[in-house]
Structure formats: C-alpha cells, structure tokens
C-alpha positions in Angstrom: -0.2 0.4 -0.3 2.7 2.1 0.8 4.5 1.7 -2.5 1.2 2.6 -4.2 1.0 6.0 -2.6 5.0 6.7 -3.3 4.0 6.0 -7.0 0.7 8.6 -7.0 2.7 11.3 -5.2 5.7 10.7 -7.7 2.9 10.8 -10.6 1.6 14.0 -9.1 5.0 15.6 -8.8 6.1 14.6 -12.3 2.4 16.4 -13.3 2.9 19.7 -11.5 6.6 19.8 -12.9 5.2 19.4 -16.4 2.5 22.0 -16.4 5.3 24.3 -14.9 7.7 24.0 -17.8 4.8 23.8 -20.7 3.7 27.3 -19.3 7.5 28.9 -18.9 8.5 27.2 -22.5 5.0 28.6 -24.0 5.6 32.1 -22.6 9.3 32.2 -23.9 8.3 30.7 -27.1 5.8 33.5 -27.6 8.3 36.4 -26.3 10.8 34.9 -29.7 7.1 34.7 -31.7 6.3 38.2 -30.6 10.0 39.5 -31.8 9.5 37.8 -35.1 6.2 39.3 -35.5 7.0 42.6 -34.3 9.7 43.0 -37.1 7.5 41.6 -39.5 4.8 43.9 -39.1 7.3 46.8 -38.9 8.8 45.8 -42.9 5.0 45.5 -43.6 4.5 48.9 -42.3 7.3 50.2 -43.8 6.7 48.4 -47.4 3.6 50.1 -47.3 4.5 53.8 -46.4 7.5 53.8 -49.2 5.2 52.5 -51.7 2.6 55.0 -50.8 5.2 57.8 -50.5 5.9 57.4 -54.1 2.8 58.8 -54.7 2.9 61.1 -52.2 5.9 63.0 -53.9 4.6 62.7 -57.3 1.6 65.0 -56.0 4.2 67.3 -54.4 6.8 67.2 -57.8 3.7 68.1 -60.4 1.9 70.4 -58.4 4.4 73.0 -59.7 5.1 71.8 -63.4 4.9 74.4 -65.9 2.6 72.8 -68.0 -0.1 72.5 -65.5 -0.3 76.2 -64.6 -2.8 78.6 -66.1 -4.9 76.3 -67.9 -7.2 79.0 -69.4 -7.4 77.4 -73.3 -8.5 74.3 -74.6 -5.0 73.5 -76.1 -3.2 74.3 -72.7 -5.9 71.7 -71.2 -5.0 68.8 -73.7 -1.3 69.5 -73.1 -1.9 69.1 -69.5 -3.6 66.2 -70.0 -1.3 64.5 -72.4 1.5 65.3 -69.5 -0.6 63.8 -67.0 -1.1 60.8 -69.0 2.4 59.9 -69.5 2.9 60.3 -66.0 0.2 57.9 -65.1 1.2 55.6 -67.4 5.1 55.4 -66.0 3.9 55.7 -61.9 0.9 53.3 -62.3 -1.3 55.9 -60.9 -4.7 55.4 -61.2 -5.5 59.3 -62.1 -3.6 62.5 -61.9 -6.2 65.6 -61.7 -5.3 69.6 -61.9 -8.2 71.3 -59.7 -8.8 74.6 -59.5 -9.7 76.5 -56.3 -13.3 75.8 -56.3 -12.4 72.0 -57.0 -13.5 72.0 -60.7 -11.3 69.5 -62.9 -9.5 71.1 -65.5 -7.3 68.7 -66.5 -6.8 64.6 -66.0 -5.1 61.5 -66.7 -8.5 59.4 -67.4 -11.8 61.2 -67.6 -13.9 61.8 -64.3 -17.3 61.9 -63.6 -17.6 64.0 -61.0 -16.7 67.3 -62.6 -15.8 68.5 -58.9 -13.9 67.5 -55.8 -14.9 70.5 -53.6 -16.0 68.0 -50.7 -13.0 65.6 -51.3 -11.0 65.3 -47.8 -7.8 65.7 -49.6 -8.6 68.3 -51.6 -9.6 70.6 -48.6 -6.4 69.9 -46.6 -4.3 70.7 -49.7 -6.7 73.6 -50.1 -5.4 75.0 -46.3 -1.5 75.4 -47.8 -0.6 71.4 -46.8 -0.3 68.0 -48.1 -3.5 66.3 -48.0 -4.5 62.5 -48.2 -7.7 60.3 -47.9 -8.5 57.1 -49.2 -12.0 55.4 -49.8 -13.8 53.2 -52.6 -14.3 54.0 -56.0 -17.6 54.6 -57.0 -17.5 53.9 -60.7 -15.2 50.7 -60.5 -15.3 49.8 -56.6 -11.8 49.4 -56.6 -9.9 50.6 -53.3 -7.8 53.9 -53.6 -5.5 56.4 -51.5 -5.3 60.0 -52.9 -2.7 62.5 -52.4 -3.5 66.6 -53.0 -0.9 68.8 -53.1 -1.3 73.0 -53.2 0.0 74.9 -56.1 0.7 78.3 -54.8 0.8 81.4 -56.7 3.0 84.3 -56.8 1.7 86.0 -53.8 1.6 82.7 -51.9 -1.8 81.9 -52.2 -3.4 78.8 -53.2 -4.2 78.5 -57.1 -5.2 75.2 -57.5 -4.4 71.6 -56.3 -3.1 68.3 -58.1 -4.4 65.2 -56.6 -2.6 61.7 -57.5 -5.0 58.7 -56.8 -3.3 55.5 -56.3 -4.9 52.0 -56.5 -4.5 50.2 -53.2 -5.0 46.8 -54.7 -1.5 47.0 -56.6 0.2 48.1 -53.7 -1.1 45.0 -52.1 0.4 42.8 -54.7 3.7 43.1 -53.7 3.5 41.3 -50.2 0.0 39.4 -50.4 -0.3 36.1 -49.3 2.7 36.1 -47.0 2.7 33.7 -44.0 1.4 36.6 -41.4 -2.1 38.0 -41.7 -1.5 41.7 -41.7 -3.9 44.4 -42.1 -4.2 48.5 -41.9 -7.4 49.7 -40.1 -8.1 53.3 -40.5 -9.2 55.8 -37.8 -13.3 54.6 -38.3 -11.8 50.8 -37.4 -12.4 49.8 -40.9 -10.0 47.6 -42.4 -8.7 49.1 -45.8 -5.6 47.4 -46.4 -5.1 43.3 -45.8 -2.7 40.5 -47.5 -5.9 38.6 -46.7 -8.9 39.7 -48.8 -11.0 37.6 -46.5 -10.7 40.7 -43.9 -11.2 43.4 -46.1 -13.9 46.0 -44.6 -14.1 44.4 -41.6 -14.8 46.8 -38.8 -13.9 47.2 -35.2 -16.6 48.0 -32.9 -16.4 50.9 -30.2 -15.0 49.3 -26.8 -13.8 46.0 -28.5 -10.4 44.8 -29.8 -12.2 42.2 -32.5 -13.6 42.8 -35.9 -16.6 41.8 -37.5 -17.8 41.3 -41.1 -19.4 44.0 -42.8 -22.5 41.5 -43.6 -22.8 41.8 -39.6 -22.9 37.6 -39.3 -21.5 36.1 -36.0 -18.1 35.4 -35.3 -16.3 33.6 -33.0 -13.9 35.7 -31.2 -11.9 35.8 -27.7 -9.1 37.6 -26.5 -7.2 36.8 -23.5 -3.7 37.5 -22.2 -0.8 35.5 -21.5 1.7 37.6 -19.8 2.1 40.7 -21.7 1.0 38.9 -24.9 -2.3 39.3 -26.5 -3.9 36.2 -28.0 -7.1 36.2 -30.0 -8.8 33.0 -30.4 -11.0 32.9 -33.5 -12.7 31.3 -36.6 -12.5 33.4 -39.2 -11.8 31.4 -42.4 -9.3 28.5 -43.7 -6.4 31.1 -44.1 -6.2 32.5 -40.5 -5.0 30.7 -37.6 -7.0 29.5 -34.8 -5.5 31.0 -32.2 -3.1 34.0 -32.9 -0.6 36.7 -31.4 -2.1 39.8 -31.7 0.5 42.9 -32.5 -0.7 46.5 -33.5 1.9 49.5 -34.7 0.3 53.2 -35.0 1.3 54.8 -38.5 0.4 58.2 -38.3 1.6 59.4 -42.0 -0.9 57.3 -43.5 -3.6 57.9 -40.7 -3.9 53.9 -40.3 -3.3 51.1 -37.7 -1.1 48.2 -38.6 -2.2 44.9 -36.9 -0.5 41.5 -37.4 -2.0 38.1 -36.3 0.8 35.4 -36.3 -0.2 31.5 -35.3 0.9 30.3 -31.8 0.6 26.5 -32.9 4.5 26.3 -33.4 5.3 28.0 -29.8 2.5 25.8 -28.3 4.0 22.6 -30.3 7.7 23.9 -29.0 6.3 24.1 -25.2 4.6 21.1 -25.7 7.8 19.1 -26.9 9.6 20.7 -24.1 7.1 19.5 -21.5 6.9 15.9 -22.6 10.8 15.6 -22.7 10.7 16.5 -19.0 7.7 14.2 -18.2 9.5 11.7 -20.2 13.1 12.1 -18.5 11.2 12.1 -15.2 8.8 8.9 -15.9 12.1 7.3 -17.4 14.3 8.1 -14.2 11.6 7.1 -11.5 10.9 4.0 -13.5 14.9 3.4 -13.3 14.7 4.3 -9.8 11.6 1.5 -9.3 13.3 -0.9 -11.2 16.5 -0.7 -9.4 14.9 -0.8 -6.1 13.1 -3.7 -6.9 15.8 -5.9 -8.4 18.3 -5.0 -5.9 17.4 -8.1 -4.0 16.8 -10.4 -6.9 20.5 -9.3 -8.3 22.3 -10.0 -4.7 20.7 -13.6 -4.7 21.2 -14.0 -8.1 24.8 -12.9 -7.9 26.3 -16.1 -6.4 24.7 -18.0 -9.4 26.2 -15.5 -11.7 29.4 -15.7 -10.6 29.6 -19.7 -10.8 28.6 -19.5 -14.6 31.0 -16.5 -15.0 33.8 -18.7 -13.7 32.7 -21.4 -16.1 32.4 -19.2 -18.7 36.0 -17.5 -18.1 37.4 -21.1 -18.0 35.9 -22.0 -21.2 36.6 -19.1 -22.9 40.4 -19.8 -22.1 40.1 -22.5 -23.6 38.9 -21.6 -27.0 41.6 -18.2 -26.9 44.4 -20.8 -26.5 42.8 -22.8 -29.1 42.6 -19.5 -31.5 45.9 -18.4 -31.1 46.8 -21.7 -32.2 44.8 -21.5 -35.1 46.3 -18.0 -35.8 49.6 -19.0 -35.5 48.9 -22.3 -37.8 46.8 -19.7 -40.2 50.2 -17.6 -40.1 52.6 -20.2 -40.8 50.2 -21.5 -43.8 50.3 -17.9 -45.5 54.2 -17.7 -45.1 54.3 -21.2 -46.8 52.1 -20.2 -49.7 53.9 -17.2 -49.9 57.0 -18.7 -50.6 55.3 -21.1 -52.9 54.4 -18.5 -54.8 57.6 -16.8 -54.9 59.3 -20.1 -55.9 56.6 -20.7 -58.5 57.4 -17.4 -60.0 60.9 -17.9 -59.8 60.0 -21.5 -61.3 58.1 -20.0 -64.2 61.3 -17.7 -65.2 63.5 -20.8 -65.3 61.1 -22.5 -67.1 61.0 -19.7 -69.6 64.9 -19.7 -69.6 64.9 -23.6 -70.1 62.8 -22.8 -73.1 65.6 -20.6 -74.6 68.3 -22.2 -73.1 69.3 -23.8 -76.9 68.9 -20.6 -78.7 70.9 -18.8 -76.1 73.7 -21.3 -76.1 74.3 -20.2 -80.1 73.7 -16.6 -79.3 76.6 -17.1 -76.9 78.7 -19.4 -79.1 78.6 -17.2 -82.4 80.2 -14.6 -80.4 82.9 -16.8 -78.7 83.7 -18.3 -82.3 83.7 -14.8 -83.9 86.2 -13.5 -81.3 88.6 -16.3 -81.6 88.7 -15.8 -85.3 89.2 -11.7 -84.8 91.7 -12.5 -82.5 93.5 -14.9 -84.8 93.4 -12.6 -87.6 94.6 -10.0 -85.4 97.5 -11.7 -84.6 98.5 -12.4 -88.1 98.3 -8.7 -88.9 100.4 -7.8 -86.4 103.3 -10.2 -87.5 103.1 -8.6 -90.8 103.3 -5.1 -89.4 99.2 -4.4 -90.4 98.4 -2.5 -87.3 95.5 -0.5 -88.7 93.9 -4.3 -89.5 94.4 -5.4 -86.1 93.3 -2.8 -84.6 90.0 -3.1 -86.6 89.9 -6.8 -85.7 90.1 -5.9 -81.9 87.7 -3.6 -82.2 85.0 -6.1 -83.4 86.4 -8.4 -80.6 85.2 -5.3 -78.5 81.4 -5.2 -79.8 81.1 -9.1 -79.6 82.2 -8.6 -76.1 79.6 -6.3 -75.2 76.9 -8.3 -77.0 77.8 -11.1 -74.9 77.8 -8.8 -71.5 74.3 -7.4 -72.8 73.0 -10.9 -73.4 74.3 -12.1 -69.7 73.2 -9.1 -68.2 69.7 -9.7 -69.4 69.7 -13.3 -68.6 71.0 -12.6 -64.8 68.6 -10.1 -64.4 65.5 -12.0 -65.3 67.0 -15.0 -63.5 67.2 -13.5 -60.3 64.9 -13.7 -57.7 63.4 -10.0 -57.4 63.3 -8.9 -53.6 62.8 -5.0 -54.1 59.6 -3.5 -53.7 57.6 -2.4 -56.3 58.2 1.3 -57.6 58.3 3.4 -60.8 59.5 1.5 -63.9 60.1 2.3 -67.4 57.6 0.1 -69.1 59.1 0.9 -72.8 62.7 -0.2 -71.1 60.7 -3.8 -70.0 59.2 -4.4 -73.2 62.8 -3.8 -75.1 64.0 -6.4 -72.6 61.6 -8.7 -72.9 61.9 -8.5 -76.5 65.8 -9.4 -76.4 65.0 -12.3 -73.8 62.8 -13.7 -77.0 64.8 -12.6 -79.7 66.3 -16.0 -80.1 63.1 -18.1 -80.0 61.4 -15.2 -82.4 64.3 -16.1 -85.1 64.7 -20.1 -84.4 61.0 -19.7 -85.0 61.1 -17.4 -88.0 58.3 -15.2 -86.4 58.1 -11.6 -87.6 58.0 -8.9 -84.5 56.5 -5.4 -84.8 57.1 -3.4 -81.9 57.8 0.3 -82.2 59.0 1.6 -78.8 58.4 5.6 -77.7 61.0 7.8 -77.2 60.2 9.0 -73.7 59.9 6.7 -70.9 56.3 5.7 -69.8 56.5 5.1 -66.1 54.3 2.2 -64.6 53.8 1.0 -61.2 55.4 -2.4 -60.4 58.4 -4.7 -60.3 61.0 -4.6 -63.1 61.9 -8.1 -63.2 58.5 -9.7 -62.7 56.8 -7.6 -65.5 59.8 -8.4 -67.7 58.7 -12.2 -66.9 55.4 -11.6 -67.7 55.8 -10.3 -71.2 58.3 -12.7 -71.8 55.7 -15.5 -71.0 53.2 -13.8 -73.4 55.6 -13.6 -76.4 56.8 -17.3 -75.6 53.1 -18.6 -75.3 52.7 -16.7 -79.1 55.2 -18.2 -80.4 53.9 -21.8 -79.3 50.8 -21.2 -80.6 51.9 -20.7 -84.4 54.5 -23.1 -83.9 52.6 -25.4 -86.8 51.8 -22.4 -89.2 54.0 -20.7 -91.8 52.9 -16.9 -91.4 54.1 -16.2 -88.1 53.5 -12.5 -86.9 53.3 -11.1 -83.2 52.5 -6.9 -82.6 53.2 -5.4 -79.5 51.5 -1.9 -79.1 51.7 0.4 -75.9 48.8 3.0 -75.6 49.0 5.2 -72.9 45.3 6.4 -71.7 44.2 6.8 -68.0 45.8 3.5 -67.6 48.8 2.5 -69.3 47.5 -0.8 -71.9 50.1 -3.2 -73.8 48.6 -5.5 -76.1 50.4 -8.5 -77.7 48.8 -9.7 -80.7 49.6 -12.6 -83.0 48.1 -14.4 -86.0 48.1 -18.0 -84.5 45.0 -20.4 -83.9 43.4 -18.4 -80.9 42.3 -19.2 -77.9 40.1 -22.4 -77.4 38.4 -22.1 -73.8 38.6 -18.4 -72.9 37.3 -18.9 -69.5 39.8 -21.6 -68.5 42.4 -19.1 -69.8 44.3 -18.0 -66.5 43.7 -21.2 -64.7 46.7 -23.2 -63.3 48.3 -26.3 -65.1 45.2 -25.4 -68.2 47.2 -25.9 -71.5 46.7 -26.6 -74.9 50.2 -28.7 -75.5 50.6 -32.1 -75.5 50.8 -34.0 -72.4 54.0 -35.2 -71.0 55.8 -32.4 -73.6 58.3 -30.1 -72.1 57.2 -26.9 -73.3 55.1 -26.3 -70.4 53.1 -27.2 -67.6 50.0 -24.5 -67.9 51.7 -22.2 -65.1 53.5 -19.5 -67.4 49.5 -17.7 -67.8 48.6 -18.1 -64.1 51.8 -16.5 -63.2 51.8 -13.9 -65.4 47.9 -13.1 -63.9 49.1 -13.1 -60.2 52.0 -10.9 -61.0 50.0 -8.2 -62.9 47.3 -8.4 -59.9 49.8 -7.6 -57.0 51.1 -4.7 -59.3 47.0 -3.4 -59.2 46.5 -4.2 -62.5 44.7 -6.8 -64.7 45.6 -8.9 -67.5 42.8 -10.3 -70.1 42.8 -12.7 -73.2 40.3 -12.9 -76.5 40.0 -14.1 -79.7 40.3 -11.8 -82.4 39.1 -13.6 -85.2 42.5 -14.1 -87.1 44.8 -15.2 -83.6 44.4 -13.9 -80.0 45.5 -10.7 -78.4 46.3 -10.5 -74.8 45.9 -7.1 -73.0 48.2 -5.9 -70.1 46.6 -2.7 -67.7 48.8 -0.9 -65.4 48.6 1.9 -63.1 50.7 5.1 -64.7 53.1 6.9 -62.5 53.4 10.6 -63.3 56.9 12.0 -63.9 58.2 14.2 -61.2 58.5 18.1 -62.1 62.2 18.6 -62.4 62.8 21.3 -60.4 
C-alpha cells in the first residue's frame, strides 16, 4: 500500500513539473514569436509607407509643373492632359488631376465623372496649404484608392489650385499579399482598408472591443485573452487565418492607419509541448529506472552467487577457446608464409622454365660471338706479325663489339633469372618491353616469327616490379610463339597505349584461344601431355604478378588470332626543379 502512495505522489509531482515547464516554455516561445512578428509588422508597414510615399512625392513634384499652370485655353488643357497621362502610365497611378480653387477638374489623365471635388478631404486639406491625403472606394470601379493632394501656390503665396494623385491600393497589396502572417491596416473609423488576406477587407472594429466583425454583420467566434504581456486572439475567421493567434499593433500616423498582425501560436504551443513532454519523459524514465533498480536489487543480490559461478565456468571455457584460437592463428600465419614462399618459388620456377625453353638459342647466341672473337683474335695476331696495325686494330674493335653483345645478353639473363625482392616502384615500361624482346629474340629468330614493336622515344613509367614485368611479357611472347609453331606465316605485334591506364597489347595471328574462360587457371594448357614445352603455369603466374601490381590482364580472340591486354597504373613523372 505504501508503495502505491509513493507512486501516486511521484506522478503528481511529475504532473506539476510538466505544467510548469509547459507554461514557462510557452511564454518564452511567445516572446520569441512576438519579436519576429513585430519585425515582420514593421517591415510590412515600412513597405506600404514607402510604396505610398512614391505617390505623395509625385503629387508634390507635379504640383508646380509648368505645363499644369494657368490652364485657361483648350489647347493648354490638352497639353496638360497628355503630360498627366504620360506620368500616370509610368507611375501606375489610377489618375492624376489638376483642380482649381473651387474643386473643378481642369485636366486629368483619365476622365472623371465627378466634375467637382470640393468636398474631397484631401482637396480641402490641400486648400489650407498642406499636403492632403484620404482613402476610399471608387464609386465607378469599386476599387480601393488612396489619394494625395498637393497645393499649387501663386506668386503671392496663395493657393491657386491643387494637384491630386489617386493610387490603387490593390496594386500596392500585390507585392506582399499571401505572406505567412496575416497583416491588415485599420483606418481611423476602425475599418480594415488594406490587408494581405482579402477575407478581412472592410471588417470593422466596434467601439470598445478589440475584435473585428464582417461588414454583413454575421456572428463570428472571437475571444481575447492575455498571457503575460502578450494578447492572444481565439477566432474562427476562415481557413486562411489561424485558430489562435498572437495580436500586435503599430500606429502609422503618416497614412493615418494602424497596422495589425495575427501570428499563429501553434508552433509555440508545439515547442512548449515538446519541452514539457521531454521533461515528463525524463522524469518518468528516471522514476521507472529507480523503481526497477530498487525492486531488482534484492533479486540481483540473490542471483549474484549463481552468476559468479557461471562467469567462472564461462571464463574457463573462454580461456580454452582463446588458447585454441591463438594456436589456429599461428597455424594460419605459418600457412600464409608457406603459401607466399610457394608463390615466390612458383614465379621463379616460371622464369627458369622460360629460360629452359630459350636455353638452346641462348647457347647459340653466346657461342657465335665466342667463335667470332677467336677468329678476330687469330686474324689480329696475323696482322700484327705482318705489320698491319690498322687491320689488327679493326679486329680488336670487332672483338670489343662481340664482348659487349655477350655482356648485354648475360646481363639480361642474370636480371631475368634472379629472384626479385625489391619493393614495387616506378618502372620504365618501354625498357621492360625492350628487355623482354631481347630475351625472346633467339626464339623469335629460331621460329621465324616477325615481331612488330615500335618503342616510344620517351619513357613511360608504370607501377610494378621490373623483373616480374619482364617475366610477364616474356611469357606472353613465348606463348604466342608456341601457338603459331604449326603454321607458315607467324607474326606478333606489341602495342603500347598511354590512356588513363597504361595498356600493352600482345597480338598474334595464331589459331586463337580454345577456352577463354579457363585461360588463367593453373595447369591449363593446350600443349601435348608430358611435353617439355610447359605445364600451363605461365599465364597463371602472369595473372598473379599483374594483379599484385594493381593491374589487370585479359585475353580474347580477334578472329585471326589472339590478343592479350595488360593494364597497369601509370606513375606521373616528377617535375624537375
């Protein structure tokens, strides 16, 4: 029972706190809303005053226009009418009129049904020597108008006439009609004369009341109350007006009106509701947590011993699993290391296999210079014995050329055969292809294969390893030679394209690829089983090497042979300082 009373007391405190937070938040939101509404109201009032001031200044400036003075003849009246019509068209005024002291219309931009405006309030004010203004409804068109009248003084300072400018209020409203807040301007008689909500036009404020009533006098719901210093209206005046609004006013003595605004307070109510809901939710959540913590404290204490036993058993199981996991990780690391060594060995084996295929031709290439060196040495000795030093020197030069050729061949073989361990970096792709062509030159000559390769004059730098890239292109050239071994016309074309990515194509005119989808699978080969020409690892090794450089290699049939494309990432050449 005591527990129920505690819960009810807690809920009551939370309810009071929620109401307090809602009230405080609502008033704070109303203050912020009031500041914004006040700024919007001043902006709308300034905009209206500025727009109306244009017509006021027009009346003052046109009052002393030379063409509008002394309109005694019909010709002078026509000239004045033309001037007034031109000005009215340029300023969007409804009408501009010149009146004499008796209020008769001497000239006008538009025809005037009333020939005399002696009783017009603006005219009477102007006849007193001041700037007059008045508003009303045009009886002919039914449009709302605002008139300014400026006196025209004679040589002795007397008022000889009046110039009146009539503006259409609806044209002025078009610039700010439909804005978010409902703004309306009430004249001295309490009539809504200007508004951005057409539903409120000509509504009237009854003396002693703050609300408005429509001109037809129908009943409208209205209630005014104050929340702090803020006046709130509760009303039901149409779908384009808020149900409950903040009401502000601003006096405009310049145009003899009062500007008023109605701002929807629903956002302030929602903000206060969100704040109160958040506080209530936090309090209830805290109370619920506190209640649950109290209720479960005893249960937790009882379950603590059981939990400790389970934790101990679980810890032992995790320790065993952790030991097994460490052992498995160690085994996997050893397996990865072994796989890496096997891959390196496989790459080296591929190079040595390629060297084995070229060994006979390489021996011939080395044996031929050696025999030439022996012959040139014997000739040189004979020429020296005969005293022909120039001939002996010529033979010595040829010996040097043969030695340089052998050194170049041996250098390429040593570079190709070594197990490259340097990290990847910038590699001249043109030099790589040149080296691969030199290594395969013996097989190209032996197989009577025509090689088309035009190296670029400038280096083209790619990302990769030099020796491994040489091995890729040696494998592609050797495969092309093997594919064309049983045909008479043999041709290989190597092309280097410098695009966003570097592309090297090796194209042959052989029989093509039998199964392109199995091209890069290990041990896939179209050669005879048990032959010494290869085990089907060359393309698989090449595929792995190019992939390790971040590139790609693909093969396809062209209709008259096969083409292999190697894509590599370019390395931009550094600028030289």
